[in-house]
C-alpha positions as a Python dict, from the first residue, in 0.01 Angstrom:
ca = {
    (1, 'R'): (0, 0, 0),
    (2, 'S'): (161, -315, -139),
    (3, 'S'): (441, -413, -332),
    (4, 'V'): (621, -742, -467),
    (5, 'A'): (978, -858, -506),
    (6, 'V'): (1209, -1138, -592),
    (7, 'W'): (1566, -1271, -464),
    (8, 'D'): (1813, -1390, -729),
    (9, 'G'): (2021, -1510, -495),
    (10, 'T'): (2258, -1222, -414),
    (11, 'Q'): (1965, -875, -405),
    (12, 'V'): (1608, -821, -326),
    (13, 'H'): (1460, -689, -716),
    (14, 'V'): (1174, -446, -636),
    (15, 'I'): (906, -550, -897),
    (16, 'A'): (701, -189, -1114),
    (17, 'N'): (366, -227, -1141),
    (18, 'E'): (245, -184, -1480),
    (19, 'S'): (263, 166, -1387),
    (20, 'G'): (636, 187, -1339),
    (21, 'D'): (519, 223, -968),
    (22, 'N'): (707, -14, -697),
    (23, 'T'): (402, 51, -467),
    (24, 'T'): (2, -54, -577),
    (25, 'P'): (-237, 82, -404),
    (26, 'S'): (-419, -181, -172),
    (27, 'W'): (-775, -77, -290),
    (28, 'V'): (-988, -360, -453),
    (29, 'T'): (-1335, -211, -664),
    (30, 'Y'): (-1685, -446, -723),
    (31, 'T'): (-1770, -336, -1076),
    (32, 'S'): (-2008, -607, -1119),
    (33, 'S'): (-2120, -951, -936),
    (34, 'N'): (-1801, -1133, -1138),
    (35, 'S'): (-1556, -811, -1187),
    (36, 'R'): (-1322, -642, -1003),
    (37, 'R'): (-1041, -362, -1026),
    (38, 'V'): (-766, -404, -789),
    (39, 'G'): (-489, -88, -757),
    (40, 'K'): (-483, 224, -903),
    (41, 'A'): (-806, 79, -1144),
    (42, 'A'): (-992, 22, -876),
    (43, 'E'): (-921, 380, -745),
    (44, 'R'): (-993, 499, -1029),
    (45, 'A'): (-1312, 354, -1101),
    (46, 'A'): (-1415, 452, -698),
    (47, 'G'): (-1569, 715, -791),
    (48, 'K'): (-1843, 539, -1023),
    (49, 'Y'): (-1795, 204, -800),
    (50, 'I'): (-1796, 396, -420),
    (51, 'H'): (-2004, 158, -308),
    (52, 'G'): (-1847, -171, -407),
    (53, 'T'): (-1484, 39, -334),
    (54, 'V'): (-1249, -173, -53),
    (55, 'Y'): (-965, -29, 74),
    (56, 'H'): (-749, -88, 491),
    (57, 'A'): (-825, -479, 480),
    (58, 'K'): (-498, -488, 657),
    (59, 'R'): (-699, -328, 926),
    (60, 'L'): (-981, -557, 929),
    (61, 'I'): (-798, -882, 820),
    (62, 'G'): (-825, -1181, 1174),
    (63, 'R'): (-995, -920, 1339),
    (64, 'T'): (-1291, -1004, 1565),
    (65, 'F'): (-1609, -797, 1515),
    (66, 'S'): (-1665, -497, 1809),
    (67, 'E'): (-1833, -169, 1804),
    (68, 'D'): (-1431, -15, 1748),
    (69, 'L'): (-1446, -78, 1440),
    (70, 'I'): (-1746, 120, 1400),
    (71, 'E'): (-1607, 377, 1524),
    (72, 'E'): (-1310, 361, 1283),
    (73, 'K'): (-1507, 328, 1005),
    (74, 'A'): (-1687, 656, 1103),
    (75, 'V'): (-1318, 815, 1130),
    (76, 'L'): (-1176, 684, 868),
    (77, 'H'): (-1498, 744, 591),
    (78, 'W'): (-1496, 399, 474),
    (79, 'P'): (-1747, 369, 150),
    (80, 'F'): (-1790, 39, 308),
    (81, 'N'): (-1962, -116, 618),
    (82, 'V'): (-1774, -367, 857),
    (83, 'V'): (-2031, -631, 993),
    (84, 'D'): (-2043, -917, 1181),
    (85, 'L'): (-1987, -1225, 1013),
    (86, 'D'): (-1962, -1564, 1255),
    (87, 'G'): (-1823, -1317, 1487),
    (88, 'N'): (-1514, -1194, 1233),
    (89, 'A'): (-1552, -840, 1111),
    (90, 'A'): (-1666, -857, 786),
    (91, 'I'): (-1680, -640, 478),
    (92, 'G'): (-2091, -524, 353),
    (93, 'I'): (-2063, -343, -19),
    (94, 'K'): (-2296, -335, -269),
    (95, 'V'): (-2305, -446, -640),
    (96, 'D'): (-2505, -409, -899),
    (97, 'D'): (-2740, -252, -608),
    (98, 'Q'): (-2719, -643, -410),
    (99, 'E'): (-2590, -587, -132),
    (100, 'K'): (-2251, -831, -101),
    (101, 'I'): (-2081, -965, 243),
    (102, 'V'): (-1683, -1010, 137),
    (103, 'T'): (-1377, -1092, 347),
    (104, 'P'): (-1085, -925, 451),
    (105, 'E'): (-882, -1288, 300),
    (106, 'E'): (-1076, -1164, 10),
    (107, 'I'): (-1004, -869, -83),
    (108, 'A'): (-582, -912, 27),
    (109, 'A'): (-624, -1226, -168),
    (110, 'A'): (-729, -1022, -464),
    (111, 'I'): (-403, -750, -424),
    (112, 'L'): (-177, -1054, -368),
    (113, 'S'): (-341, -1259, -698),
    (114, 'Y'): (-245, -905, -878),
    (115, 'L'): (125, -913, -715),
    (116, 'K'): (143, -1276, -831),
    (117, 'R'): (85, -1162, -1194),
    (118, 'I'): (281, -874, -1185),
    (119, 'A'): (583, -1065, -1064),
    (120, 'E'): (482, -1379, -1328),
    (121, 'E'): (520, -1059, -1589),
    (122, 'Y'): (875, -1031, -1466),
    (123, 'I'): (1091, -1358, -1432),
    (124, 'G'): (878, -1462, -1761),
    (125, 'G'): (709, -1754, -1571),
    (126, 'P'): (491, -1912, -1306),
    (127, 'V'): (501, -1797, -943),
    (128, 'S'): (372, -2083, -685),
    (129, 'K'): (555, -1945, -331),
    (130, 'A'): (602, -1702, -138),
    (131, 'V'): (739, -1519, 189),
    (132, 'I'): (416, -1235, 283),
    (133, 'T'): (515, -964, 509),
    (134, 'V'): (306, -816, 812),
    (135, 'P'): (339, -579, 1086),
    (136, 'A'): (518, -761, 1408),
    (137, 'Y'): (225, -709, 1624),
    (138, 'F'): (10, -882, 1411),
    (139, 'S'): (-168, -1137, 1665),
    (140, 'D'): (-200, -1570, 1548),
    (141, 'S'): (-527, -1522, 1413),
    (142, 'Q'): (-419, -1232, 1203),
    (143, 'R'): (-123, -1398, 1062),
    (144, 'Q'): (-342, -1711, 935),
    (145, 'A'): (-611, -1498, 782),
    (146, 'T'): (-297, -1395, 591),
    (147, 'R'): (-167, -1719, 501),
    (148, 'D'): (-498, -1809, 380),
    (149, 'A'): (-556, -1501, 167),
    (150, 'G'): (-278, -1619, -7),
    (151, 'L'): (-390, -2024, -67),
    (152, 'I'): (-680, -1787, -187),
    (153, 'A'): (-428, -1616, -401),
    (154, 'G'): (-307, -1979, -529),
    (155, 'L'): (11, -1900, -329),
    (156, 'E'): (209, -2144, -116),
    (157, 'V'): (265, -1923, 175),
    (158, 'R'): (635, -2059, 276),
    (159, 'R'): (637, -1820, 528),
    (160, 'I'): (522, -1528, 726),
    (161, 'L'): (774, -1241, 765),
    (162, 'N'): (758, -925, 1000),
    (163, 'E'): (785, -627, 862),
    (164, 'P'): (1076, -478, 1037),
    (165, 'T'): (1286, -813, 986),
    (166, 'A'): (1185, -765, 564),
    (167, 'A'): (1265, -421, 568),
    (168, 'A'): (1641, -443, 778),
    (169, 'L'): (1691, -773, 583),
    (170, 'A'): (1639, -587, 285),
    (171, 'F'): (1864, -270, 362),
    (172, 'G'): (2137, -546, 508),
    (173, 'V'): (2154, -697, 158),
    (174, 'L'): (2225, -346, -4),
    (175, 'E'): (2478, -315, 269),
    (176, 'P'): (2800, -512, 211),
    (177, 'E'): (2978, -437, 505),
    (178, 'N'): (2694, -624, 675),
    (179, 'P'): (2771, -956, 626),
    (180, 'I'): (2410, -1167, 814),
    (181, 'L'): (2188, -1050, 540),
    (182, 'K'): (2453, -1171, 237),
    (183, 'S'): (2333, -1534, 284),
    (184, 'T'): (2043, -1671, 96),
    (185, 'S'): (1979, -1938, 362),
    (186, 'A'): (1908, -1612, 631),
    (187, 'L'): (1564, -1557, 511),
    (188, 'S'): (1471, -1926, 649),
    (189, 'K'): (1630, -1912, 924),
    (190, 'L'): (1605, -1502, 1021),
    (191, 'E'): (1218, -1593, 1137),
    (192, 'P'): (1064, -1826, 1353),
    (193, 'P'): (736, -2006, 1206),
    (194, 'A'): (463, -1741, 1283),
    (195, 'D'): (317, -1896, 1543),
    (196, 'S'): (428, -1647, 1826),
    (197, 'S'): (173, -1336, 2003),
    (198, 'P'): (215, -945, 1927),
    (199, 'P'): (262, -728, 2213),
    (200, 'A'): (49, -684, 2519),
    (201, 'H'): (-112, -422, 2387),
    (202, 'A'): (-203, -454, 2032),
    (203, 'A'): (-571, -527, 1946),
    (204, 'G'): (-695, -866, 1891),
    (205, 'N'): (-362, -1015, 2062),
    (206, 'N'): (-380, -1297, 2334),
    (207, 'A'): (-6, -1320, 2466),
    (208, 'Q'): (325, -1133, 2473),
    (209, 'N'): (558, -1287, 2233),
    (210, 'T'): (801, -1501, 2322),
    (211, 'N'): (998, -1648, 2107),
    (212, 'P'): (1256, -1415, 1871),
    (213, 'E'): (1370, -1425, 1578),
    (214, 'T'): (1737, -1543, 1502),
    (215, 'A'): (1928, -1623, 1301),
    (216, 'D'): (2273, -1770, 1285),
    (217, 'P'): (2327, -1814, 863),
    (218, 'E'): (2660, -2055, 900),
    (219, 'G'): (2665, -2148, 1267),
    (220, 'S'): (2908, -2069, 1321),
    (221, 'P'): (3018, -1880, 1606),
    (222, 'E'): (2944, -1466, 1646),
    (223, 'Q'): (3253, -1323, 1505),
    (224, 'A'): (3480, -1109, 1696),
    (225, 'V'): (3304, -748, 1599),
    (226, 'A'): (3113, -479, 1779),
    (227, 'E'): (2749, -544, 1828),
    (228, 'Q'): (2497, -312, 1653),
    (229, 'N'): (2128, -219, 1780),
    (230, 'M'): (1953, -82, 1538),
    (231, 'L'): (1595, 15, 1542),
    (232, 'V'): (1369, -18, 1282),
    (233, 'F'): (1153, 222, 1268),
    (234, 'D'): (807, 78, 1003),
    (235, 'F'): (547, 414, 1001),
    (236, 'G'): (357, 295, 674),
    (237, 'G'): (31, 438, 614),
    (238, 'G'): (-206, 202, 831),
    (239, 'T'): (33, 79, 1128),
    (240, 'L'): (339, 169, 1330),
    (241, 'D'): (612, -45, 1412),
    (242, 'V'): (932, -35, 1579),
    (243, 'T'): (1164, -330, 1634),
    (244, 'I'): (1467, -336, 1816),
    (245, 'M'): (1716, -617, 1645),
    (246, 'K'): (2129, -698, 1771),
    (247, 'I'): (2336, -732, 1462),
    (248, 'S'): (2718, -907, 1558),
    (249, 'G'): (2866, -1058, 1251),
    (250, 'M'): (2744, -1289, 1181),
    (251, 'S'): (2442, -1305, 1426),
    (252, 'F'): (2145, -1120, 1351),
    (253, 'K'): (1825, -1133, 1693),
    (254, 'V'): (1554, -952, 1773),
    (255, 'R'): (1526, -822, 2096),
    (256, 'S'): (1144, -637, 2131),
    (257, 'T'): (913, -534, 1913),
    (258, 'D'): (613, -313, 1961),
    (259, 'G'): (393, -140, 1737),
    (260, 'D'): (37, 9, 1727),
    (261, 'M'): (-214, -105, 1475),
    (262, 'Q'): (-428, 301, 1457),
    (263, 'V'): (-110, 499, 1401),
    (264, 'G'): (-45, 586, 1047),
    (265, 'G'): (-51, 775, 752),
    (266, 'E'): (-438, 716, 707),
    (267, 'D'): (-474, 850, 1052),
    (268, 'I'): (-212, 1193, 930),
    (269, 'D'): (-510, 1155, 626),
    (270, 'A'): (-792, 1153, 825),
    (271, 'L'): (-747, 1441, 1081),
    (272, 'L'): (-661, 1647, 742),
    (273, 'V'): (-977, 1533, 592),
    (274, 'Q'): (-1129, 1648, 926),
    (275, 'H'): (-992, 2025, 923),
    (276, 'F'): (-1096, 2056, 549),
    (277, 'V'): (-1381, 1960, 588),
    (278, 'K'): (-1456, 2252, 798),
    (279, 'V'): (-1225, 2503, 521),
    (280, 'F'): (-1494, 2401, 252),
    (281, 'R'): (-1782, 2454, 484),
    (282, 'A'): (-1618, 2781, 577),
    (283, 'K'): (-1613, 2895, 189),
    (284, 'T'): (-1915, 2723, 40),
    (285, 'G'): (-2169, 2678, 355),
    (286, 'V'): (-2198, 2239, 274),
    (287, 'D'): (-2134, 2083, 548),
    (288, 'L'): (-2014, 1755, 389),
    (289, 'E'): (-2007, 1578, 704),
    (290, 'G'): (-2396, 1602, 796),
    (291, 'H'): (-2551, 1589, 432),
    (292, 'A'): (-2765, 1379, 346),
    (293, 'D'): (-2719, 1250, 13),
    (294, 'E'): (-2473, 982, 146),
    (295, 'A'): (-2324, 898, -270),
    (296, 'K'): (-2214, 1240, -349),
    (297, 'R'): (-2086, 1241, 46),
    (298, 'L'): (-1897, 973, 18),
    (299, 'K'): (-1734, 1102, -358),
    (300, 'A'): (-1638, 1415, -192),
    (301, 'Y'): (-1436, 1213, 69),
    (302, 'K'): (-1265, 1014, -150),
    (303, 'K'): (-1152, 1280, -340),
    (304, 'L'): (-1091, 1542, -14),
    (305, 'T'): (-878, 1162, 110),
    (306, 'Q'): (-658, 1188, -188),
    (307, 'A'): (-607, 1502, -225),
    (308, 'C'): (-487, 1564, 134),
    (309, 'A'): (-301, 1165, 126),
    (310, 'Q'): (-37, 1385, -176),
    (311, 'L'): (-93, 1685, 13),
    (312, 'K'): (85, 1532, 294),
    (313, 'V'): (362, 1404, 53),
    (314, 'E'): (433, 1707, -81),
    (315, 'L'): (492, 1956, 247),
    (316, 'S'): (766, 1660, 301),
    (317, 'R'): (971, 1826, 19),
    (318, 'V'): (816, 2195, 64),
    (319, 'T'): (737, 2399, 299),
    (320, 'E'): (388, 2547, 98),
    (321, 'S'): (140, 2405, -105),
    (322, 'D'): (-175, 2416, -272),
    (323, 'M'): (-503, 2244, -245),
    (324, 'C'): (-728, 2227, -599),
    (325, 'I'): (-1025, 1942, -660),
    (326, 'D'): (-1211, 2050, -944),
    (327, 'D'): (-1635, 1926, -861),
    (328, 'M'): (-1536, 1856, -525),
    (329, 'F'): (-1905, 1852, -464),
    (330, 'D'): (-2258, 1921, -616),
    (331, 'G'): (-2031, 2063, -899),
    (332, 'I'): (-1813, 2309, -658),
    (333, 'D'): (-1436, 2343, -684),
    (334, 'F'): (-1250, 2346, -386),
    (335, 'E'): (-898, 2551, -399),
    (336, 'T'): (-712, 2568, -20),
    (337, 'S'): (-376, 2553, 74),
    (338, 'L'): (-135, 2410, 361),
    (339, 'T'): (205, 2509, 557),
    (340, 'R'): (414, 2277, 706),
    (341, 'K'): (369, 2489, 999),
    (342, 'E'): (37, 2399, 1002),
    (343, 'F'): (13, 2023, 870),
    (344, 'E'): (230, 1973, 1170),
    (345, 'E'): (-24, 2114, 1428),
    (346, 'I'): (-359, 1897, 1214),
    (347, 'A'): (-91, 1563, 1252),
    (348, 'Q'): (4, 1624, 1589),
    (349, 'P'): (-226, 1372, 1777),
    (350, 'V'): (-46, 1156, 1559),
    (351, 'F'): (291, 1217, 1612),
    (352, 'A'): (195, 1275, 1981),
    (353, 'K'): (215, 824, 1975),
    (354, 'L'): (469, 726, 1810),
    (355, 'Q'): (715, 774, 2150),
    (356, 'G'): (524, 532, 2365),
    (357, 'P'): (619, 209, 2069),
    (358, 'I'): (949, 326, 2116),
    (359, 'D'): (1021, 312, 2449),
    (360, 'R'): (764, 44, 2515),
    (361, 'A'): (1005, -138, 2288),
    (362, 'L'): (1318, -48, 2431),
    (363, 'H'): (1166, -134, 2778),
    (364, 'K'): (1107, -490, 2678),
    (365, 'V'): (1480, -559, 2564),
    (366, 'H'): (1578, -822, 2816),
    (367, 'G'): (1827, -694, 3057),
    (368, 'G'): (1727, -333, 2945),
    (369, 'I'): (1841, -83, 2675),
    (370, 'E'): (1877, 267, 2696),
    (371, 'R'): (1860, 550, 2384),
    (372, 'C'): (2203, 561, 2397),
    (373, 'D'): (2239, 254, 2365),
    (374, 'I'): (2062, 187, 2014),
    (375, 'D'): (2372, 320, 1735),
    (376, 'K'): (2174, 325, 1416),
    (377, 'I'): (1798, 381, 1317),
    (378, 'L'): (1604, 204, 979),
    (379, 'L'): (1351, 464, 878),
    (380, 'V'): (1074, 261, 651),
    (381, 'G'): (719, 318, 537),
    (382, 'G'): (621, 653, 384),
    (383, 'S'): (508, 782, 701),
    (384, 'S'): (889, 843, 793),
    (385, 'R'): (967, 1010, 548),
    (386, 'I'): (823, 1298, 689),
    (387, 'P'): (1041, 1628, 838),
    (388, 'R'): (879, 1667, 1191),
    (389, 'V'): (876, 1237, 1267),
    (390, 'Q'): (1279, 1248, 1158),
    (391, 'E'): (1330, 1511, 1364),
    (392, 'M'): (1128, 1322, 1647),
    (393, 'L'): (1382, 1054, 1616),
    (394, 'Q'): (1681, 1261, 1629),
    (395, 'E'): (1534, 1460, 1954),
    (396, 'M'): (1501, 1113, 2070),
    (397, 'F'): (1811, 977, 1954),
    (398, 'P'): (2041, 1258, 1972),
    (399, 'G'): (2387, 1184, 1721),
    (400, 'T'): (2204, 847, 1658),
    (401, 'E'): (2247, 782, 1230),
    (402, 'L'): (1911, 770, 1068),
    (403, 'C'): (1903, 542, 765),
    (404, 'R'): (1705, 419, 424),
    (405, 'R'): (1672, 244, 145),
}
């Protein structure tokens, strides 16, 4: 999902879309060769134009084509194809019964154009400049591709900002006792130009980041206040970012960062889909996975994936929830339920991958840092709301405060 915010000189204002939501689905659906829909409208149109629908483009932008992406398409049941365009990953869709290739940059630009329009309506004037956030582990090519998307959308991209840093910035703005993030100059000095590489394990990387982010908005010596180590745990729909920051008076420094671009809420959704495909087959005798009618199969997977995403959210609030899908496949309705305990068992393969980036981020800190040295954990991203995720963090960092905006 995507969001847009404006800075008024004192605080960040997240702008709601026309549906009143602070976040917008990062979906684009082509309904004809010269017409497309973005966001919720794209989600609604996807049932009719399933072969013209694109999402998860963030997983493809700036990446070279590889067989791993073909496997990722199969696991996540993308309705589009991943194709090789001059060695880069591109997207194959079908519009007006014609094959069409679009780039991840074009999809990102469509989403940015939509967010730009929302911002212009909010402020009552044109928007020509923007700061765009990306996962901390994004490679140079992924950052440049994101910058290119901004240019396509008609934006002068002033900076590519790491998402965990942006989250800490927004959190600090709302925390009066944290002076570092009260200064409007902090944003321009918080990160270096987007020319640093991602962690060594990140897909598509070339080298380890050797240029940590620092800020000293006033250019003054550090105040005589206690230092704090903050771990930003950014667990969103498509990615996991872990960043360790040191905050001391008017100084703000990123000490290390790590992440995994194949660990996110979407991967949990995929595990739930696999589970319920088996349940559906047991109840009805219909094997969705091997069904010959591709259009019907993709539409069923689209309905099931959206229902699983909603179920995941509900199970963060309640211990059991129902799933009801009208006309899931060929006129067959699907009704079932899931407990939180069952959900946690299904999602365990993803949960098991959360500790690795945390441990690597701790290990990367110059001079070393232990879990007990972390003073505060900032939770970012919808998937960090999952109770089991928070339990795991509390088990890893007993007594450490978990914070959320």
